[in-house]
C-alpha positions, 0 to 999 in steps of 0.5 A: 274431916272437912276442916282437916282437909281445908287446913291441908289445902291452906297449907299446900297453897302457902307452900306453893306461894312460898316456893314461887316467891322463893323462886322469884326472889332467886331469879331477881337475885341472879338477874341483878348479879348478871346485870352487874356484869352486864353494866360494868363491861360497857361502862368500863369500856367507855371510861377506859377508852375515854382516858386513852383519848384524853391522855393521847398526844395531839398528833396526825399519827394518832388520829386513826386511833382516836377514830378507833377508840370513838367507835368502841365508846359508841358501841359500848354506849349503845349496848348500855342503852339497849340494857337500860331500855329492857329494864324500863320495858319490862318494868312498865310492862309489869306495872301495867303502865305500858302504852302502845302507839297504835297505827295502820301498818304493812306487815311486809314493810316491817319485815323488810325494814327488820331484815335490813337491820340484821342481815349484816350481823348474820352475814358476819357469821356466814349464816344463811338467812331465808325470808318468806313473806306471803304476798298481799298481807292485810294491814294491821293496827299495831305499834310499829316500833314495838313490833319491830322490836319483837321481830328484831329480838327474835332474829337477833337471838336466832343469830346469837344462838346459832353457830357460824354457818347455820341457817335462820329462816323467817316465814310471814304468812296471813291466816284465814281470819286475816291475822298474820303470823311471824315465824323465826326458826334456827338451826341453833343450840336449842333448849329443853323444856325447863330452859324454855320456861326459864327463858320466858320468865322475866329475870331468868336466863338459860345457863349454858357455856354458849349462852353465858358467853353472849351478851344480854339481859335475858329479858328479850323473850319475856318482853317480846311475848308481853308485847305480842299479847299487849297487841292482843296476839299470841306467842309460842316457842318450841325448841329441842337441844341441838335441833334449834328453836322456832318462835311464832308470834301472831297479831290479830286482824285489825278491827278498823271500825274500832280503830277509827272510833278510838282515834275519833275519841282521842281527837 
């Protein structure tokens, strides 16, 4: 009887492993198919506008068009660089080769920098952005560039998936244990539990008529969550269809004694 139960458990484990493998394989196939579109779109723009410039007559009347085409090429190039950056980041994270460049930083200064970068885009859609930062936040030991990457990603997602005229709220507050929480809430399209799980899976994308019209690799949330956890922090997302999405990531208090020891060891 025990042998039969053991065999059944083994068979169930094999079926579960095969199902997980099939789902991962399908997600990666869908990701690669989506990447074909994501990579071709900026590349076609770069090639097309470059050819226009190459064959244009060198006249004063066409100089404005040269500037316009160069602007399109620059934008397409930056978009392509972002796509490649996401792919490289998730590859390093999954392989365990991702290293943080830690330093002592003021969370309020990071917030101010990120908000200044995304506010113009949010304004283009007539969205309201409300920022609430608790005074006198404790400094944290973190990788400044990577924490900015997390926060900009969350604000950009809120902007992207919130209709024109919607509302985005960023709340940054210190906790009793001197950790700091960053919460980004929006009044956007929202997701159900299945869609949240899919959005948090590397190579997974939430499929909807709205999301398919948006640019992106579908790697933003998994990268943001992974970077938060590499800092020893926590990452949570809650959402409901039609009710918006709230994402909270919390970074732990800085252990300055350990930090000083680490810096001393490097010297």
